[in-house]
C-alpha positions in Angstrom: -26.2 -10.6 63.8 -25.9 -7.5 65.9 -28.9 -5.7 67.2 -28.4 -2.5 65.1 -28.6 -4.4 61.8 -31.6 -6.3 63.2 -33.6 -3.1 63.3 -33.3 -1.7 66.8 -31.2 -1.5 70.0 -33.5 -3.9 71.8 -36.2 -6.3 70.9 -38.8 -4.0 72.6 -38.2 -0.9 70.5 -40.3 -0.3 67.3 -38.8 0.1 63.9 -39.3 3.8 63.6 -37.5 4.4 66.8 -34.6 2.1 65.8 -34.1 3.2 62.2 -36.0 6.5 61.8 -38.1 4.9 59.0 -41.8 4.0 59.6 -42.9 0.4 58.8 -45.0 0.0 55.7 -48.5 1.2 56.2 -50.9 -1.7 57.1 -48.4 -4.1 58.5 -46.6 -2.5 61.5 -47.0 -5.6 63.6 -45.2 -7.8 61.0 -42.2 -5.5 60.7 -42.0 -5.1 64.5 -41.8 -8.8 64.9 -39.4 -9.0 62.0 -37.1 -6.5 63.5 -37.1 -8.1 66.9 -36.8 -11.8 66.3 -36.7 -13.0 62.7 -33.8 -10.9 61.7 -31.7 -12.2 64.5 -32.4 -15.7 63.4 -31.8 -15.0 59.7 -28.6 -13.2 60.6 -27.2 -16.3 62.3 -28.2 -18.4 59.3 -27.3 -16.1 56.4 -24.3 -14.0 57.4 -21.9 -16.8 56.6 -23.1 -17.6 53.1 -21.1 -16.3 50.1 -24.3 -15.3 48.4 -25.5 -11.7 48.9 -29.0 -11.8 50.4 -31.5 -8.9 51.0 -35.1 -8.5 52.1 -36.9 -5.5 50.7 -40.4 -4.1 51.4 -42.9 -3.2 48.8 -41.3 0.2 48.3 -37.9 -1.5 47.6 -36.5 -0.4 50.9 -33.9 -2.6 52.5 -35.2 -4.4 55.6 -32.3 -6.9 55.9 -28.9 -7.4 54.3 -26.3 -10.0 55.2 -22.6 -9.3 55.5 -21.8 -10.4 52.0 -24.2 -7.9 50.4 -22.8 -5.2 52.7 -19.3 -5.8 51.6 -20.4 -6.1 47.9 -22.1 -2.6 48.1 -19.3 -1.0 50.2 -21.9 0.2 52.7 -22.3 -0.9 56.3 -25.2 -3.2 56.8 -27.0 -0.8 59.2 -26.8 2.0 56.6 -28.9 0.0 54.2 -32.0 -0.3 56.5 -34.9 1.9 55.4 -33.2 3.1 52.3 -34.0 2.1 48.7 -31.7 0.3 46.3 -31.3 3.4 44.2 -30.3 5.4 47.3 -27.7 2.9 48.5 -26.1 2.0 45.1 -27.0 4.8 42.7 -24.3 3.5 40.2 -26.0 0.2 39.7 -28.6 -0.6 37.0 -30.6 -2.8 39.4 -33.5 -3.7 37.2 -36.1 -2.2 39.5 -38.8 -2.9 37.0 -38.2 -6.6 37.5 -38.4 -6.3 41.2 -41.7 -4.4 41.1 -43.1 -7.1 38.7 -42.2 -9.8 41.3 -44.1 -7.8 44.0 -47.0 -7.3 41.6 -47.7 -10.8 40.3 -45.7 -13.0 42.6 -43.8 -14.8 39.8 -40.2 -15.4 40.8 -37.7 -13.8 38.3 -34.0 -13.6 37.6 -32.2 -10.6 36.2 -28.7 -9.3 35.5 -27.7 -6.0 37.0 -24.5 -4.1 36.3 -22.6 -1.0 37.3 -20.5 0.0 40.3 -21.1 0.0 44.0 -19.2 2.0 46.6 -16.8 -0.9 47.1 -13.4 -0.5 45.4 -13.0 -2.4 42.1 -10.4 -2.5 39.3 -13.0 -3.7 36.8 -14.5 -1.4 34.1 -17.9 -2.7 35.1 -19.3 -5.2 37.5 -22.1 -7.7 37.0 -24.5 -9.5 39.3 -27.0 -12.3 38.8 -30.1 -11.9 41.1 -33.0 -14.3 41.9 -36.1 -12.8 43.5 -39.3 -14.1 45.0 -42.2 -12.4 46.8 -43.0 -12.5 50.6 -46.6 -12.8 51.7 -48.4 -13.4 54.9 -52.2 -13.7 55.6 -52.9 -12.7 52.0 -50.9 -9.6 52.2 -47.7 -8.8 50.1 -44.9 -7.7 52.4 -42.0 -7.4 50.0 -39.5 -9.7 48.4 -36.3 -11.6 49.0 -33.3 -11.3 46.7 -30.3 -13.6 46.4 -27.4 -12.1 44.4 -24.1 -13.6 43.1 -21.4 -11.5 41.5 -20.6 -12.8 38.0 -18.1 -10.1 36.9 -15.2 -12.6 36.5 -17.4 -14.9 34.3 -18.6 -12.0 32.2 -15.0 -10.8 31.8 -14.0 -14.3 30.6 -17.0 -14.4 28.3 -16.1 -11.0 26.8 -12.5 -12.0 26.3 -13.6 -15.3 24.7 -16.0 -13.3 22.4 -13.2 -10.9 21.5 -10.8 -13.8 20.8 -13.4 -15.4 18.5 -14.0 -12.1 16.7 -10.2 -11.7 16.3 -9.9 -15.2 14.9 -12.8 -14.6 12.5 -11.2 -11.4 11.4 -7.9 -13.1 10.8 -9.6 -15.9 8.9 -11.4 -13.3 6.7 -8.1 -11.4 6.2 -6.4 -14.6 5.1 -8.9 -14.9 2.2 -8.8 -11.2 1.2 -5.2 -10.1 1.8 -2.3 -11.8 -0.1 -4.4 -13.3 -2.9 -1.5 -12.8 -5.4 2.3 -12.6 -5.4 2.2 -9.0 -6.5 3.4 -6.8 -3.7 1.5 -3.6 -4.7 -1.8 -5.6 -4.9 -1.2 -7.2 -1.5 -0.6 -3.7 0.0 -3.8 -2.4 -1.5 -5.8 -5.4 -0.3 -4.5 -4.8 3.3 -5.4 -1.1 3.2 -8.9 -1.7 2.0 -9.5 -4.5 4.5 -8.4 -2.2 7.4 -10.7 0.5 6.3 -13.6 -1.9 6.1 -12.9 -3.3 9.6 -10.9 -0.9 11.7 -10.1 2.5 10.4 -11.4 5.5 8.4 -8.3 5.6 6.3 -5.2 3.4 5.9 -1.8 3.9 4.2 0.7 1.1 3.6 4.4 2.0 3.1 7.3 -0.3 2.5 11.0 0.1 2.9 12.7 0.6 -0.5 14.8 -2.0 -2.0 18.6 -1.6 -1.5 20.0 0.8 -4.0 16.6 2.4 -4.8 17.8 6.0 -4.8 20.0 7.9 -2.4 19.0 7.9 1.3 18.1 11.3 2.8 21.0 13.2 4.3 19.1 14.8 7.2 18.6 11.5 9.1 15.0 11.0 7.8 13.7 7.6 7.0 12.6 7.0 3.4 9.7 4.7 2.6 7.6 4.1 -0.5 3.9 4.7 -0.3 2.3 1.6 -1.9 -1.4 1.7 -1.1 -4.0 4.1 0.2 -7.7 3.5 1.1 -10.3 5.6 2.9 -14.0 5.9 3.6 -15.8 8.1 1.1 -15.9 11.0 3.5 -12.1 11.1 3.8 -11.1 10.0 0.3 -11.3 13.5 -1.2 -9.0 14.7 1.6 -6.5 11.8 1.6 -6.0 11.4 -2.1 -4.4 14.7 -2.8 -2.0 14.3 0.1 -0.1 11.5 -1.4 0.0 9.1 -4.4 0.9 5.4 -4.4 4.4 4.8 -5.7 6.0 8.0 -4.4 8.8 8.0 -1.8 8.1 9.7 1.5 10.8 10.9 3.9 9.9 10.7 7.6 11.5 13.0 10.1 13.2 11.4 13.1 10.4 12.4 15.5 7.7 10.9 13.4 5.5 8.1 14.6 6.6 5.9 11.8 10.2 6.1 12.8 9.3 5.6 16.5 7.2 2.6 15.5 9.9 0.9 13.5 12.6 1.7 16.1 10.5 0.1 18.9 9.0 -2.6 16.8 5.6 -2.0 18.4 2.4 -0.1 17.5 2.2 3.6 18.3 -1.1 5.2 19.2 -1.5 9.0 18.8 -4.8 10.3 20.2 -6.2 13.8 20.4 -3.2 15.5 18.9 -3.1 19.2 18.5 -1.5 21.0 15.6 2.0 21.0 17.3 1.8 17.3 18.1 0.5 16.3 14.7 3.3 18.3 13.0 5.9 16.5 15.1 4.4 13.0 14.6 3.7 13.2 10.9 6.1 12.6 8.1 6.2 16.3 7.5 4.2 19.3 8.7 2.8 20.4 5.4 -0.3 18.3 5.7 -1.3 19.1 9.2 -3.9 21.7 8.3 -5.6 19.3 5.9 -5.7 16.6 8.6 -7.2 18.9 11.2 -9.8 20.2 8.7 -10.8 16.6 8.0 -11.5 16.0 11.7 -8.8 13.4 12.1 -8.2 12.9 15.8 -6.6 9.5 16.3 -3.8 7.6 14.6 -2.4 4.1 14.9 0.9 3.0 13.3 1.8 -0.6 13.2 5.0 -2.2 12.0 5.0 -4.7 9.2 7.5 -7.3 10.3 8.2 -10.7 8.8 10.9 -13.3 9.5 12.7 -11.0 12.0 13.0 -7.9 9.7 10.9 -4.9 8.9 9.0 -4.7 5.7 7.3 -1.4 6.2 4.4 0.2 8.2 0.7 0.6 8.0 -0.8 3.8 9.3 -4.5 4.1 10.2 -6.5 7.2 11.2 -10.0 7.9 12.6 -12.0 11.0 12.2 -15.3 12.6 13.1 -17.5 10.5 15.4 -15.3 7.4 15.2 -13.8 6.4 18.6 -10.2 6.8 19.6 -7.8 4.0 18.9 -7.1 1.9 22.0 -4.9 -1.0 23.0 -7.4 -3.6 21.8 -7.3 -2.0 18.3 -3.5 -2.1 18.4 -3.5 -5.8 19.2 -6.0 -6.6 16.4 -4.1 -4.4 14.0 -0.8 -6.0 14.9 -2.2 -9.5 14.3 -3.5 -8.4 10.9 -0.2 -6.7 10.1 1.8 -9.7 11.1 0.0 -12.0 8.7 0.0 -9.4 5.9 3.7 -8.9 6.4 4.4 -12.5 5.6 2.4 -12.1 2.4 4.3 -8.9 1.5 7.7 -10.6 2.2 6.7 -13.5 0.1 5.7 -11.1 -2.7 8.9 -9.2 -2.4 11.0 -12.4 -2.5 9.0 -13.6 -5.4 9.4 -10.3 -7.3 13.2 -10.4 -6.7 13.5 -14.0 -7.9 11.0 -13.4 -10.8 13.0 -10.5 -12.1 16.3 -12.4 -11.7 15.0 -15.4 -13.6 13.5 -13.2 -16.4 16.8 -11.4 -16.8 18.7 -14.8 -16.8 16.1 -16.3 -19.2 16.4 -13.4 -21.6 20.2 -13.3 -21.4 20.3 -17.0 -22.3 17.9 -16.6 -25.2 19.3 -13.3 -26.5 21.8 -14.9 -28.8 20.7 -18.1 -30.4 22.9 -19.5 -33.1 22.7 -18.2 -36.7 20.9 -20.2 -39.4 22.1 -20.6 -42.9 21.2 -17.7 -45.2 18.5 -19.6 -47.1 16.2 -19.6 -44.0 14.7 -16.6 -42.3 14.2 -17.2 -38.5 12.4 -15.0 -35.9 12.1 -15.6 -32.1 9.8 -14.5 -29.3 9.8 -15.0 -25.6 7.0 -13.8 -23.3 7.2 -14.4 -19.6 4.2 -15.6 -17.6 2.0 -13.1 -15.8 3.3 -11.3 -12.7 1.6 -13.7 -10.3 3.3 -16.8 -11.9 6.9 -18.1 -11.6 8.9 -18.0 -14.8 9.4 -21.3 -16.5 12.1 -23.0 -18.5 11.1 -22.3 -22.1 14.0 -22.2 -24.5 14.9 -22.2 -28.2 18.1 -22.7 -30.2 19.3 -22.5 -33.8 22.4 -24.4 -35.0 23.9 -24.1 -38.5 24.9 -27.7 -39.5 27.1 -28.9 -42.4 25.8 -29.3 -46.0 23.6 -26.2 -45.7 21.2 -27.7 -43.1 19.8 -25.7 -40.2 18.6 -27.2 -36.9 15.7 -25.4 -35.2 14.9 -26.5 -31.6 12.4 -25.4 -29.0 11.9 -26.9 -25.6 10.2 -26.5 -22.2 11.9 -27.6 -19.0 9.4 -28.9 -16.4 9.0 -26.7 -13.4 9.4 -23.0 -12.7 11.8 -20.6 -11.1 15.6 -20.2 -11.1 16.2 -23.9 -11.1 14.2 -24.3 -14.3 16.1 -21.5 -16.0 19.4 -23.0 -15.0 18.3 -26.4 -16.3 17.3 -24.7 -19.6 20.8 -23.5 -20.1 22.1 -27.1 -19.7 19.7 -28.3 -22.4 20.9 -25.6 -24.8 24.5 -26.4 -24.3 24.1 -30.1 -24.7 22.0 -29.6 -27.8 24.8 -27.7 -29.5 27.3 -30.4 -28.7 25.1 -33.3 -29.7 23.9 -31.6 -32.9 27.5 -31.3 -34.2 28.0 -35.1 -34.2 24.6 -36.6 -34.8 23.0 -36.4 -38.3 19.4 -37.1 -37.6 16.7 -35.4 -35.5 15.7 -38.6 -33.8 19.3 -39.5 -33.0 19.8 -36.0 -31.5 16.9 -36.5 -29.1 18.1 -40.0 -28.2 21.6 -38.8 -27.4 20.2 -35.9 -25.4 18.0 -38.2 -23.4 20.9 -40.5 -22.7 23.2 -37.7 -21.5 20.5 -36.2 -19.3 19.6 -39.5 -17.8 23.2 -40.5 -17.0 23.9 -37.1 -15.4 20.9 -37.5 -13.1 19.1 -34.5 -14.5 16.1 -33.9 -12.1 14.0 -31.8 -14.5 12.7 -33.6 -17.6 11.8 -31.5 -20.6 9.8 -31.6 -23.8 11.5 -30.7 -27.0 10.8 -30.5 -30.7 13.5 -30.5 -33.4 13.3 -29.5 -37.1 16.3 -30.0 -39.4 15.7 -28.0 -42.5 17.5 -28.9 -45.7 16.3 -26.4 -48.3 18.8 -27.7 -50.9 17.1 -31.1 -50.9 13.7 -29.5 -50.3 13.0 -31.5 -47.1 12.7 -31.0 -43.3 13.0 -33.8 -40.7 11.2 -33.5 -37.4 11.4 -35.4 -34.1 9.5 -34.7 -30.9 10.1 -35.6 -27.2 6.6 -35.1 -25.8 6.1 -31.7 -27.4 3.2 -30.2 -29.2 3.1 -30.6 -33.0 4.7 -28.0 -35.3 2.5 -25.9 -37.6 3.3 -25.1 -41.2 1.7 -22.0 -42.8 1.4 -22.1 -46.6 1.8 -19.0 -48.8 -2.0 -18.5 -48.8 -2.0 -18.3 -45.0 -3.6 -21.7 -44.3 -2.1 -23.7 -41.4 -1.5 -27.4 -41.0 -0.5 -29.4 -37.9 2.4 -31.8 -38.7 1.8 -35.3 -37.3 5.2 -35.7 -35.7 5.2 -38.9 -33.5 5.7 -37.6 -29.8 8.2 -39.7 -27.9 8.8 -39.5 -24.1 10.2 -36.3 -22.5 14.0 -35.9 -22.4 15.7 -37.2 -19.2 13.6 -40.2 -18.6 16.1 -42.7 -20.1 15.7 -45.8 -22.5 13.6 -43.8 -24.9 12.9 -44.3 -28.6 12.1 -41.4 -31.0 10.7 -41.6 -34.5 11.4 -38.9 -37.1 9.0 -37.4 -39.7 10.3 -36.1 -43.0 8.1 -33.6 -44.9 8.6 -31.3 -47.9 10.5 -28.0 -47.2 9.0 -25.7 -49.9 9.8 -22.1 -50.5 7.3 -19.6 -49.1 6.2 -22.0 -46.4 6.7 -20.8 -42.8 7.3 -23.2 -39.9 6.0 -22.4 -36.4 7.4 -24.0 -33.2 5.7 -23.0 -29.9 5.5 -24.0 -26.2 2.3 -24.9 -24.5 1.8 -21.5 -22.8 0.6 -20.2 -26.2 -2.4 -22.6 -26.6 -3.2 -24.3 -23.3 -6.2 -23.1 -21.3 -7.6 -24.4 -18.1 -10.8 -26.5 -18.5 -10.3 -26.7 -22.3 -9.3 -29.7 -24.3 -5.9 -29.4 -26.0 -7.5 -30.3 -29.4 -9.8 -27.3 -29.1 -6.8 -25.1 -28.3 -4.8 -26.4 -31.3 -7.8 -25.7 -33.6 -7.7 -22.1 -32.5 -4.1 -21.9 -33.6 -4.8 -23.5 -37.0 -7.6 -21.0 -37.7 -5.1 -18.2 -37.9 -4.5 -17.0 -41.5 -0.8 -16.6 -41.2 1.6 -14.1 -42.7 4.6 -15.4 -44.6 7.2 -13.2 -42.9 8.4 -14.8 -39.7 8.4 -11.6 -37.6 4.9 -10.7 -38.7 3.7 -14.2 -38.2 4.9 -14.2 -34.5 3.2 -10.8 -33.9 0.0 -12.1 -35.4 0.0 -15.4 -33.5 0.7 -13.7 -30.1 -2.0 -11.2 -30.8 -4.7 -13.7 -31.9 -3.9 -16.8 -29.9 -1.9 -16.0 -26.7 -3.9 -15.4 -23.5 -4.0 -11.8 -22.2 -2.5 -12.9 -18.8 -0.6 -16.2 -19.6 -0.2 -18.6 -16.8 2.9 -20.1 -18.4 5.8 -18.8 -20.4 5.5 -18.6 -24.2 8.4 -19.3 -26.5 8.0 -19.1 -30.3 10.3 -19.8 -33.3 9.2 -19.1 -36.9 11.3 -20.1 -39.9 10.6 -19.3 -43.6 12.1 -21.4 -46.3 13.5 -19.1 -49.1 
């Protein structure tokens, strides 16, 4: 170590002469020897170590620093001597209370300090780990020794790991709270509310309209449908009047939403003035209200799924909330990416659901006509919005000799394939009923045809062949729930029709049941969506149906049964057929 840093130009000069700082009162001899000999030896030992080492006196003034500490502080070694830590590195929280405690009680301590020295650094903040122990001689406290290692990189990695864990926890929570149904509007509202709870003061979700949903703007604007809006209580009174869910919003070409979708990346708008806000917003009419509410920062993120845009989510912060930054954008994009998949699934489901419902209703719209001595009514109620449409169907066929065939079935499965399979069952039934005389023979022939044509969707079915002229009705069942007969006084009875295997299984046997077909009695056929409940025995469900005091008129009976028995939000389709014998 050179002589300047050792404390003087020669070993014979005193410390005050070399550094201009007097040695601590009471121990001039120690520091004189220190400056002349010990520092030279320590310099040779310690200058090569990667640890930063310093010796401080009882006033926390530097008496020795090695090269590593000098480089760390960005101050030449000789400029440390005689100056306090606060004077050399004023931008560092050095924990001087810990250093003074070591001097006072002699207990070695470790501490973390942070801040910035005069050395150049690209880090937002630097961190050091220091270990300190006291120096004593002949019962006197002379100062302390500190050994310091920079741990900025480790702290940075730790912060990044913590942020990654927080993001994963946030995404996991979002997975349980966003996309809980296949309803698109519900999913959008869940996303908006989650973002307000975690990231923003207000959030708006907008989606691109379906093709053909109105005319596109002629001025080059982009039209989106506002689906959901959420805000903290302080902003809700401001945000609600500015837009309602369900309405279409045209965004000018310069708006942040248009720029966001064009780039496919988040857009951050911070500290916008009135002019900037008017240019970035959908239109300028709401600028005054936004400024009055104290909104100062906006973040717009695209909702993209499977390579195409679904819409956008716009977040704002106001008042004392911090500005949005790149970290917020990354988190929001992760959340939006997951939510967009749910939204796309909901949109696809809605499209298929509507198509299947329309197909189902079209196929069921024109059942065959019965003979005039039987009054028949039909009902079809699709499942709730969060459930795929099933394959419930019914049919009426006028046979010879004044007989009328009534059939009701339920194709296993849901969706478009079930609806298409349903149409095959209807068509086959009409063909088979024209050549087979008995209910059990009709089911047997249907089962054989479906099995030999490799039908992959079995179905339950119940058939009733009414013969009012002879006063009888013959029933047969392929795994279906029993029919119900309502007497003129309204009391109901389940008919014990033997249930055979579902249609399409092959090699089946069916047994028919013949019962009186008396005038004034009303027959009810139904699918399981009417009565079945989760966690309830089917016998209890059927008892609920038989407790209904039925009306004789078929139309009125169906209304009454749906009102009293059907669940409010059915999980499966419901098909009903009611027939009254005249």
